Backbone as CSV, one residue per row, in Angstrom:
resi,resn,N_x,N_y,N_z,CA_x,CA_y,CA_z,C_x,C_y,C_z
1,MET,0.348,-35.441,-0.443,-0.874,-35.893,0.230,-2.081,-35.199,-0.395
2,LYS,-3.124,-35.948,-0.574,-4.317,-35.366,-1.178,-4.996,-34.397,-0.219
3,LYS,-5.618,-33.396,-0.761,-6.362,-32.444,0.046,-7.691,-33.038,0.470
4,ASN,-8.224,-32.527,1.525,-9.501,-33.001,2.018,-10.626,-32.318,1.266
5,TYR,-11.436,-33.110,0.554,-12.503,-32.549,-0.274,-13.577,-31.869,0.569
6,LEU,-13.804,-32.409,1.772,-14.789,-31.768,2.637,-14.345,-30.358,3.000
7,PHE,-13.039,-30.198,3.225,-12.513,-28.868,3.516,-12.744,-27.936,2.342
8,LEU,-12.554,-28.457,1.116,-12.791,-27.662,-0.086,-14.230,-27.185,-0.143
9,LEU,-15.167,-28.116,0.092,-16.581,-27.750,0.034,-16.941,-26.744,1.114
10,GLY,-16.287,-26.887,2.263,-16.645,-26.022,3.362,-16.192,-24.595,3.205
11,ILE,-15.006,-24.381,2.610,-14.472,-23.023,2.571,-14.738,-22.290,1.276
12,LEU,-15.112,-22.992,0.218,-15.305,-22.305,-1.061,-16.473,-21.337,-1.019
13,PHE,-17.594,-21.795,-0.463,-18.810,-20.998,-0.509,-19.579,-21.084,0.793
14,LEU,-20.295,-20.024,1.150,-21.171,-20.018,2.310,-22.615,-19.940,1.832
15,LEU,-23.449,-19.116,2.469,-24.866,-19.096,2.091,-25.140,-18.194,0.908
16,GLU,-25.925,-18.681,-0.038,-26.244,-17.928,-1.240,-27.011,-16.653,-0.916
17,SER,-27.721,-16.650,0.208,-28.499,-15.468,0.562,-27.624,-14.263,0.855
18,CYS,-26.338,-14.488,1.069,-25.414,-13.390,1.337,-24.924,-12.733,0.065
19,ALA,-25.200,-13.335,-1.090,-24.660,-12.828,-2.352,-25.309,-11.499,-2.711
20,THR,-24.495,-10.593,-3.241,-25.037,-9.307,-3.663,-25.554,-9.357,-5.088
21,THR,-25.022,-10.291,-5.886,-25.542,-10.520,-7.236,-25.647,-12.021,-7.438
22,PRO,-26.661,-12.510,-8.167,-26.815,-13.950,-8.333,-25.723,-14.524,-9.217
23,PRO,-25.255,-15.757,-8.927,-24.249,-16.379,-9.771,-24.815,-16.696,-11.141
24,SER,-23.940,-16.659,-12.137,-24.389,-16.953,-13.498,-23.419,-17.910,-14.153
25,PRO,-23.617,-19.249,-13.964,-22.712,-20.229,-14.547,-22.648,-20.088,-16.057
26,GLY,-21.465,-20.328,-16.602,-21.297,-20.271,-18.044,-20.105,-21.101,-18.448
27,ALA,-19.975,-21.421,-19.704,-18.842,-22.178,-20.209,-18.761,-21.984,-21.699
28,ALA,-17.641,-22.459,-22.259,-17.399,-22.238,-23.676,-18.410,-22.974,-24.539
29,ASP,-18.838,-24.180,-24.097,-19.734,-24.975,-24.927,-20.816,-25.589,-24.052
30,ASP,-21.963,-24.924,-23.974,-23.058,-25.411,-23.149,-23.814,-26.564,-23.807
31,SER,-23.502,-26.896,-25.054,-24.184,-28.010,-25.711,-23.901,-29.323,-24.985
32,ASP,-22.768,-29.417,-24.292,-22.437,-30.639,-23.564,-23.294,-30.834,-22.327
33,LEU,-24.110,-29.838,-21.993,-25.024,-30.013,-20.868,-26.143,-30.992,-21.215
34,TYR,-26.315,-31.287,-22.485,-27.408,-32.142,-22.944,-26.838,-33.271,-23.794
35,LEU,-27.475,-34.437,-23.748,-26.995,-35.570,-24.524,-27.183,-35.342,-26.024
36,ASN,-28.325,-34.749,-26.412,-28.586,-34.430,-27.826,-28.391,-35.639,-28.735
37,LEU,-28.965,-36.772,-28.342,-28.877,-37.977,-29.163,-30.145,-38.139,-29.991
38,PRO,-30.036,-38.671,-31.197,-31.237,-38.895,-32.013,-32.100,-39.991,-31.407
39,PRO,-33.383,-40.052,-31.765,-34.268,-41.107,-31.240,-33.702,-42.487,-31.552
40,TYR,-33.994,-43.431,-30.671,-33.452,-44.781,-30.815,-34.486,-45.788,-30.327
41,SER,-34.682,-46.860,-31.084,-35.659,-47.878,-30.697,-35.093,-49.288,-30.814
42,GLY,-33.772,-49.394,-30.898,-33.144,-50.703,-31.050,-32.880,-51.389,-29.716
43,ASP,-32.075,-52.427,-29.771,-31.712,-53.174,-28.572,-30.866,-52.304,-27.641
44,ARG,-30.960,-52.638,-26.366,-30.191,-51.901,-25.367,-29.130,-52.816,-24.760
45,LEU,-27.929,-52.310,-24.675,-26.851,-53.052,-24.044,-27.012,-52.963,-22.525
46,THR,-26.923,-54.103,-21.856,-27.014,-54.130,-20.400,-25.636,-53.930,-19.797
47,VAL,-25.493,-52.892,-19.002,-24.178,-52.559,-18.453,-24.258,-52.358,-16.941
48,ALA,-23.113,-52.513,-16.309,-22.933,-52.147,-14.905,-21.900,-51.027,-14.869
49,VAL,-22.067,-50.106,-13.935,-21.129,-48.988,-13.787,-20.460,-49.097,-12.423
50,LEU,-19.151,-49.238,-12.416,-18.405,-49.315,-11.164,-17.923,-47.928,-10.761
51,ASP,-17.675,-47.748,-9.471,-17.138,-46.471,-9.015,-15.868,-46.138,-9.780
52,LEU,-15.745,-44.897,-10.220,-14.519,-44.484,-10.888,-13.428,-44.272,-9.847
53,HIS,-12.206,-44.570,-10.234,-11.071,-44.394,-9.327,-10.721,-42.914,-9.265
54,ASN,-10.645,-42.392,-8.058,-10.335,-40.978,-7.857,-8.829,-40.761,-7.885
55,GLN,-8.350,-40.126,-8.961,-6.924,-39.828,-9.090,-6.629,-38.344,-8.877
56,THR,-7.603,-37.623,-8.353,-7.415,-36.188,-8.145,-6.705,-35.946,-6.821
57,GLU,-6.421,-34.683,-6.555,-5.736,-34.329,-5.318,-6.662,-34.320,-4.115
58,PHE,-7.972,-34.474,-4.332,-8.930,-34.431,-3.242,-9.236,-35.847,-2.773
59,ASP,-8.874,-36.138,-1.537,-8.969,-37.500,-1.014,-10.373,-37.756,-0.471
60,ASP,-11.294,-37.997,-1.394,-12.673,-38.253,-0.992,-13.272,-39.275,-1.955
61,PRO,-13.602,-40.476,-1.488,-14.134,-41.522,-2.373,-15.464,-41.166,-3.003
62,ARG,-16.172,-40.152,-2.444,-17.468,-39.775,-3.000,-17.335,-39.147,-4.377
63,ILE,-16.141,-38.704,-4.737,-15.952,-38.156,-6.087,-16.158,-39.258,-7.119
64,GLY,-15.461,-40.388,-6.941,-15.612,-41.498,-7.887,-17.011,-42.073,-7.889
65,ARG,-17.635,-42.171,-6.704,-18.995,-42.691,-6.625,-19.990,-41.710,-7.229
66,GLY,-19.802,-40.416,-6.959,-20.721,-39.416,-7.483,-20.706,-39.352,-8.997
67,VAL,-19.506,-39.402,-9.605,-19.413,-39.384,-11.064,-20.028,-40.647,-11.644
68,ALA,-19.803,-41.786,-10.995,-20.399,-43.040,-11.470,-21.923,-42.958,-11.450
69,ASN,-22.482,-42.381,-10.404,-23.939,-42.237,-10.329,-24.471,-41.335,-11.437
70,MET,-23.728,-40.277,-11.752,-24.146,-39.401,-12.853,-24.044,-40.118,-14.189
71,LEU,-23.054,-40.996,-14.336,-22.949,-41.812,-15.554,-24.163,-42.733,-15.689
72,VAL,-24.587,-43.325,-14.581,-25.770,-44.190,-14.609,-26.985,-43.423,-15.127
73,THR,-27.207,-42.235,-14.588,-28.359,-41.432,-15.000,-28.301,-41.098,-16.484
74,ALA,-27.130,-40.683,-16.958,-26.992,-40.311,-18.364,-27.153,-41.519,-19.283
75,LEU,-26.629,-42.662,-18.882,-26.770,-43.875,-19.693,-28.232,-44.270,-19.829
76,VAL,-28.972,-44.216,-18.732,-30.402,-44.548,-18.778,-31.154,-43.545,-19.640
77,ASN,-30.845,-42.257,-19.456,-31.533,-41.211,-20.219,-31.218,-41.263,-21.706
78,SER,-30.124,-41.896,-22.077,-29.775,-41.996,-23.499,-30.742,-42.913,-24.246
79,GLY,-31.430,-43.803,-23.518,-32.348,-44.741,-24.156,-31.654,-45.866,-24.884
80,ARG,-30.358,-46.015,-24.704,-29.583,-47.020,-25.421,-28.997,-48.096,-24.517
81,PHE,-29.161,-47.935,-23.211,-28.551,-48.864,-22.265,-29.544,-49.234,-21.166
82,THR,-29.426,-50.474,-20.694,-30.085,-50.900,-19.471,-28.990,-51.027,-18.420
83,VAL,-29.153,-50.339,-17.311,-28.122,-50.334,-16.278,-28.565,-51.194,-15.110
84,VAL,-27.736,-52.168,-14.734,-28.063,-53.029,-13.599,-27.554,-52.375,-12.319
85,GLU,-28.273,-52.612,-11.228,-27.880,-52.069,-9.937,-26.624,-52.771,-9.429
86,ARG,-25.790,-52.008,-8.734,-24.630,-52.587,-8.082,-25.086,-53.513,-6.956
87,ASN,-24.355,-54.573,-6.762,-24.567,-55.445,-5.612,-23.334,-55.306,-4.729
88,GLU,-23.481,-54.572,-3.618,-22.318,-54.242,-2.803,-21.652,-55.482,-2.230
89,ALA,-22.439,-56.518,-1.894,-21.859,-57.736,-1.348,-20.983,-58.429,-2.388
90,VAL,-21.476,-58.493,-3.638,-20.697,-59.087,-4.719,-19.411,-58.298,-4.937
91,MET,-19.561,-56.969,-4.969,-18.393,-56.112,-5.190,-17.360,-56.292,-4.095
92,GLU,-17.800,-56.258,-2.858,-16.860,-56.331,-1.737,-16.116,-57.662,-1.723
93,ASN,-16.839,-58.759,-1.926,-16.200,-60.075,-1.908,-15.197,-60.238,-3.037
94,LEU,-15.588,-59.764,-4.236,-14.701,-59.924,-5.371,-13.459,-59.052,-5.245
95,LEU,-13.637,-57.825,-4.791,-12.489,-56.935,-4.665,-11.570,-57.367,-3.525
96,LYS,-12.133,-57.969,-2.491,-11.278,-58.535,-1.445,-10.447,-59.677,-2.015
97,GLU,-11.105,-60.491,-2.834,-10.417,-61.606,-3.473,-9.265,-61.115,-4.342
98,GLN,-9.467,-59.956,-4.978,-8.440,-59.381,-5.848,-7.475,-58.488,-5.067
99,ALA,-7.613,-58.473,-3.734,-6.753,-57.666,-2.865,-6.868,-56.184,-3.177
100,LEU,-8.091,-55.745,-3.442,-8.344,-54.338,-3.722,-9.333,-53.788,-2.708
101,GLY,-9.205,-52.505,-2.404,-10.218,-51.842,-1.604,-11.378,-51.448,-2.496
102,MET,-12.471,-51.011,-1.912,-13.638,-50.618,-2.689,-13.342,-49.446,-3.598
103,SER,-12.310,-48.670,-3.249,-11.939,-47.541,-4.106,-10.698,-47.854,-4.925
104,GLY,-10.306,-49.124,-4.971,-9.099,-49.494,-5.700,-9.309,-49.501,-7.198
105,VAL,-8.214,-49.596,-7.938,-8.280,-49.631,-9.394,-8.789,-50.999,-9.830
106,VAL,-9.812,-51.018,-10.665,-10.383,-52.264,-11.169,-9.922,-52.454,-12.606
107,ASP,-9.231,-53.566,-12.880,-8.755,-53.807,-14.234,-9.853,-54.475,-15.054
108,PRO,-9.675,-54.548,-16.385,-10.730,-55.116,-17.237,-11.114,-56.545,-16.884
109,THR,-10.142,-57.361,-16.461,-10.450,-58.754,-16.121,-11.357,-58.830,-14.906
110,THR,-11.026,-58.061,-13.867,-11.868,-58.026,-12.675,-13.235,-57.451,-12.997
111,ALA,-13.255,-56.390,-13.807,-14.523,-55.773,-14.198,-15.405,-56.766,-14.937
112,ALA,-14.809,-57.581,-15.797,-15.580,-58.572,-16.549,-16.220,-59.581,-15.595
113,ARG,-15.496,-60.001,-14.565,-16.045,-60.950,-13.596,-17.198,-60.322,-12.823
114,VAL,-17.042,-59.063,-12.438,-18.129,-58.364,-11.750,-19.360,-58.307,-12.645
115,GLY,-19.149,-57.952,-13.913,-20.258,-57.854,-14.849,-21.000,-59.162,-15.018
116,GLN,-20.267,-60.264,-15.082,-20.901,-61.568,-15.205,-21.759,-61.882,-13.991
117,LEU,-21.239,-61.569,-12.796,-21.979,-61.837,-11.573,-23.220,-60.968,-11.452
118,LEU,-23.165,-59.776,-12.046,-24.306,-58.862,-11.983,-25.273,-59.064,-13.141
119,GLY,-24.939,-59.936,-14.082,-25.820,-60.187,-15.213,-25.732,-59.136,-16.301
120,ALA,-24.610,-58.446,-16.393,-24.427,-57.406,-17.412,-23.639,-57.950,-18.590
121,SER,-23.787,-57.296,-19.734,-23.008,-57.638,-20.915,-21.745,-56.786,-21.027
122,GLY,-21.789,-55.621,-20.405,-20.640,-54.718,-20.427,-20.496,-54.038,-19.079
123,VAL,-19.281,-53.612,-18.769,-19.002,-52.918,-17.516,-18.229,-51.649,-17.832
124,ILE,-18.610,-50.568,-17.165,-17.911,-49.303,-17.353,-17.040,-49.040,-16.125
125,ILE,-15.753,-48.850,-16.384,-14.790,-48.534,-15.342,-14.046,-47.279,-15.771
126,GLY,-13.217,-46.731,-14.890,-12.446,-45.566,-15.294,-11.911,-44.768,-14.124
127,GLU,-11.470,-43.564,-14.425,-10.859,-42.689,-13.431,-11.390,-41.262,-13.563
128,VAL,-11.430,-40.573,-12.442,-11.600,-39.122,-12.438,-10.191,-38.565,-12.313
129,SER,-9.667,-37.991,-13.376,-8.273,-37.558,-13.378,-8.100,-36.087,-13.034
130,GLU,-9.183,-35.305,-13.109,-9.092,-33.904,-12.716,-10.435,-33.456,-12.140
131,PHE,-10.363,-32.754,-11.043,-11.553,-32.231,-10.380,-11.105,-30.958,-9.685
132,GLY,-10.888,-29.917,-10.474,-10.212,-28.743,-9.959,-11.060,-27.495,-9.966
133,ILE,-10.831,-26.647,-8.987,-11.534,-25.376,-8.866,-10.516,-24.259,-8.738
134,ARG,-10.667,-23.220,-9.556,-9.787,-22.066,-9.514,-10.608,-20.818,-9.250
135,LYS,-10.132,-19.994,-8.330,-10.830,-18.751,-7.989,-9.953,-17.562,-8.347
136,THR,-10.551,-16.556,-8.969,-9.859,-15.308,-9.262,-10.691,-14.150,-8.751
137,GLY,-10.049,-13.023,-8.455,-10.754,-11.886,-7.894,-10.749,-11.970,-6.385
138,SER,-11.438,-11.051,-5.744,-11.448,-11.042,-4.284,-12.727,-10.410,-3.769
139,PHE,-13.035,-10.699,-2.504,-14.163,-10.098,-1.828,-13.650,-9.119,-0.774
140,VAL,-14.361,-8.040,-0.607,-14.088,-7.093,0.474,-15.370,-6.991,1.276
141,GLY,-15.398,-7.592,2.465,-16.650,-7.683,3.204,-17.612,-8.553,2.423
142,ILE,-18.792,-8.004,2.108,-19.744,-8.754,1.277,-19.741,-8.214,-0.149
143,GLY,-18.789,-7.323,-0.461,-18.705,-6.783,-1.812,-17.614,-7.469,-2.596
144,GLY,-17.309,-6.918,-3.754,-16.275,-7.484,-4.602,-16.838,-8.465,-5.608
145,GLN,-15.954,-9.006,-6.397,-16.348,-9.914,-7.474,-15.346,-11.059,-7.546
146,LYS,-15.834,-12.254,-7.736,-14.956,-13.406,-7.836,-15.458,-14.320,-8.944
147,THR,-14.518,-14.870,-9.715,-14.850,-15.846,-10.750,-14.350,-17.207,-10.305
148,ILE,-15.235,-18.178,-10.356,-14.902,-19.548,-9.975,-14.995,-20.415,-11.219
149,THR,-13.905,-21.088,-11.565,-13.868,-21.962,-12.742,-13.594,-23.389,-12.291
150,THR,-14.423,-24.297,-12.737,-14.277,-25.709,-12.386,-13.966,-26.516,-13.643
151,ARG,-12.988,-27.404,-13.529,-12.627,-28.328,-14.611,-12.755,-29.752,-14.092
152,VAL,-13.421,-30.589,-14.877,-13.563,-32.001,-14.529,-13.137,-32.831,-15.746
153,VAL,-12.256,-33.790,-15.529,-11.805,-34.692,-16.593,-11.988,-36.126,-16.113
154,ILE,-12.678,-36.929,-16.911,-12.844,-38.338,-16.587,-12.411,-39.183,-17.778
155,ASP,-11.940,-40.379,-17.480,-11.546,-41.339,-18.505,-12.278,-42.642,-18.212
156,ALA,-13.155,-43.038,-19.119,-13.979,-44.220,-18.890,-13.725,-45.266,-19.974
157,ARG,-13.926,-46.535,-19.600,-13.735,-47.631,-20.545,-14.911,-48.593,-20.462
158,LEU,-15.350,-49.055,-21.606,-16.432,-50.031,-21.693,-15.819,-51.400,-21.945
159,VAL,-16.027,-52.333,-21.005,-15.390,-53.646,-21.052,-16.419,-54.713,-21.385
160,ASP,-16.105,-55.596,-22.331,-16.950,-56.724,-22.675,-16.769,-57.815,-21.615
161,VAL,-17.869,-58.283,-21.002,-17.732,-59.224,-19.892,-17.332,-60.617,-20.349
162,GLU,-17.582,-60.956,-21.604,-17.242,-62.295,-22.086,-15.757,-62.436,-22.367
163,THR,-15.159,-61.400,-22.876,-13.765,-61.483,-23.304,-12.814,-60.658,-22.442
164,GLY,-13.341,-59.709,-21.666,-12.481,-58.797,-20.925,-11.858,-57.742,-21.809
165,ARG,-12.301,-57.706,-23.068,-11.734,-56.743,-24.014,-12.354,-55.371,-23.820
166,ILE,-11.534,-54.346,-23.933,-12.038,-52.980,-23.858,-12.637,-52.614,-25.211
167,LEU,-13.953,-52.399,-25.242,-14.637,-52.079,-26.485,-14.418,-50.632,-26.899
168,MET,-14.310,-49.751,-25.913,-14.090,-48.338,-26.221,-13.542,-47.633,-24.990
169,ALA,-12.626,-46.710,-25.224,-12.149,-45.803,-24.180,-12.653,-44.411,-24.521
170,ALA,-13.313,-43.772,-23.565,-13.969,-42.490,-23.840,-13.581,-41.454,-22.794
171,PRO,-12.789,-40.451,-23.184,-12.501,-39.353,-22.262,-13.651,-38.348,-22.251
172,GLY,-13.786,-37.648,-21.140,-14.790,-36.593,-21.049,-14.216,-35.391,-20.326
173,PHE,-14.479,-34.204,-20.863,-13.963,-32.972,-20.269,-15.109,-31.984,-20.085
174,GLY,-15.159,-31.354,-18.915,-16.163,-30.341,-18.672,-15.577,-29.159,-17.942
175,GLN,-16.050,-27.981,-18.287,-15.595,-26.763,-17.614,-16.760,-25.804,-17.464
176,SER,-16.782,-25.103,-16.342,-17.836,-24.126,-16.093,-17.287,-23.019,-15.208
177,SER,-17.751,-21.785,-15.474,-17.306,-20.636,-14.694,-18.503,-19.867,-14.159
178,THR,-18.334,-19.301,-12.980,-19.363,-18.478,-12.359,-18.729,-17.195,-11.853
179,SER,-19.332,-16.077,-12.203,-18.921,-14.796,-11.636,-19.976,-14.391,-10.617
180,THR,-19.562,-14.138,-9.415,-20.516,-13.855,-8.361,-19.998,-12.767,-7.436
181,GLY,-20.911,-11.959,-6.939,-20.578,-10.984,-5.915,-20.947,-11.550,-4.564
182,GLY,-20.242,-11.166,-3.512,-20.498,-11.732,-2.204,-20.059,-13.177,-2.157
183,VAL,-20.854,-14.024,-1.556,-20.513,-15.438,-1.461,-21.682,-16.265,-1.945
184,ALA,-21.421,-17.504,-2.340,-22.472,-18.339,-2.921,-22.439,-19.724,-2.312
185,LEU,-23.468,-20.478,-2.604,-23.642,-21.793,-2.001,-23.209,-22.883,-2.968
186,THR,-22.521,-23.900,-2.465,-22.204,-25.075,-3.260,-22.867,-26.299,-2.653
187,PHE,-22.908,-27.395,-3.389,-23.608,-28.591,-2.945,-22.747,-29.808,-3.222
188,GLU,-23.007,-30.871,-2.482,-22.333,-32.134,-2.734,-23.138,-32.937,-3.749
189,PHE,-22.514,-34.011,-4.290,-23.187,-34.895,-5.226,-24.521,-35.358,-4.660
190,GLY,-25.543,-35.321,-5.511,-26.828,-35.884,-5.143,-27.720,-34.980,-4.333
191,THR,-27.249,-33.801,-3.940,-28.078,-32.914,-3.146,-28.816,-31.936,-4.050
192,THR,-29.861,-31.353,-3.524,-30.663,-30.416,-4.298,-29.812,-29.233,-4.744
193,GLY,-29.858,-28.931,-6.027,-29.134,-27.782,-6.547,-27.742,-28.078,-7.031
194,PHE,-27.247,-29.322,-6.854,-25.875,-29.627,-7.272,-25.649,-29.352,-8.746
195,ASP,-26.623,-29.718,-9.595,-26.460,-29.554,-11.038,-26.321,-28.097,-11.464
196,GLU,-26.726,-27.155,-10.607,-26.638,-25.741,-10.973,-25.310,-25.111,-10.548
197,THR,-24.478,-25.835,-9.811,-23.180,-25.301,-9.403,-22.161,-25.492,-10.519
198,THR,-21.030,-24.783,-10.432,-19.984,-24.976,-11.443,-19.470,-26.406,-11.419
199,ILE,-19.390,-27.004,-10.215,-18.950,-28.395,-10.122,-19.941,-29.306,-10.843
200,GLY,-21.220,-29.108,-10.578,-22.241,-29.945,-11.193,-22.286,-29.795,-12.701
201,ILE,-22.181,-28.566,-13.179,-22.233,-28.311,-14.620,-21.033,-28.937,-15.319
202,ALA,-19.841,-28.730,-14.772,-18.633,-29.273,-15.397,-18.671,-30.798,-15.406
203,THR,-19.132,-31.396,-14.316,-19.203,-32.853,-14.251,-20.220,-33.393,-15.239
204,ARG,-21.381,-32.733,-15.332,-22.409,-33.170,-16.274,-21.893,-33.127,-17.712
205,LYS,-21.158,-32.096,-18.067,-20.608,-31.996,-19.419,-19.654,-33.146,-19.709
206,ALA,-18.766,-33.433,-18.756,-17.807,-34.518,-18.951,-18.516,-35.856,-19.083
207,VAL,-19.515,-36.094,-18.241,-20.278,-37.347,-18.280,-21.015,-37.492,-19.606
208,ASN,-21.653,-36.436,-20.080,-22.398,-36.512,-21.337,-21.488,-36.792,-22.520
209,GLN,-20.288,-36.237,-22.513,-19.342,-36.544,-23.589,-19.042,-38.034,-23.633
210,VAL,-18.814,-38.633,-22.465,-18.509,-40.060,-22.395,-19.685,-40.889,-22.896
211,VAL,-20.894,-40.572,-22.453,-22.066,-41.369,-22.829,-22.345,-41.264,-24.324
212,ARG,-22.165,-40.081,-24.906,-22.364,-39.954,-26.354,-21.387,-40.828,-27.123
213,LYS,-20.157,-40.928,-26.635,-19.172,-41.776,-27.316,-19.517,-43.247,-27.168
214,PHE,-19.957,-43.647,-25.991,-20.380,-45.035,-25.815,-21.601,-45.349,-26.668
215,ALA,-22.510,-44.407,-26.805,-23.713,-44.613,-27.611,-23.365,-44.842,-29.075
216,SER,-22.233,-44.317,-29.516,-21.857,-44.453,-30.931,-21.488,-45.883,-31.289
217,VAL,-21.136,-46.722,-30.291,-20.818,-48.115,-30.585,-21.887,-49.065,-30.054
218,GLN,-22.972,-48.514,-29.524,-23.996,-49.344,-28.909,-24.591,-50.346,-29.900
219,ASN,-24.824,-49.929,-31.135,-25.421,-50.826,-32.117,-24.546,-52.049,-32.387
220,ILE,-23.230,-51.854,-32.297,-22.299,-52.938,-32.583,-22.287,-53.939,-31.437
221,THR,-22.408,-53.443,-30.195,-22.193,-54.296,-29.053,-23.473,-54.839,-28.444
222,ALA,-24.638,-54.294,-28.775,-25.881,-54.757,-28.164,-26.157,-56.210,-28.500
223,ASN,-26.708,-56.905,-27.521,-27.089,-58.291,-27.788,-28.319,-58.662,-26.990
């Protein structure tokens, strides 16, 4: 049975004001925090981004939706894609027709139909396959030292809406560690300060890896 993600968020961290030393996120390769793409002035591929399927042990649909929203932001910021807004009514009707829940696995054929209805040329689908947090060390009262390491792995695919063909499969991996004294504050997707947490940093790295890979084929697929 999957663990409850809300429980994870609730017990990992309390108020940052209780910390005896400020957290200092770090990782092996901070270059993934930024897209670092060269300037671009060509055509932009119009895409839709569907919620990623959550395959992690944490049973919370906001993981797939949160990662999808971060993908939207990175795609727009790349300057190489136009992202169309989701139409929840279209999504719900089509997924009901396909006997899927809103968090169900969407195959390339279904994704292509969604993309056509939304007016997109491509659709991004995929899975969050790892969303893990590991803690080492211990606290004694408000003292002590603890290291928190977060790993996020996503697998995304870019589907052509005309053919249903997968144009590219792009994995993304992100990791971030924080050493902190006392206790620290964490945030959920979309809230103020989320990007500064180990979860936010690791997710951003994974998302940027995926977008850079999709950008590498943008010239071929733009129309």
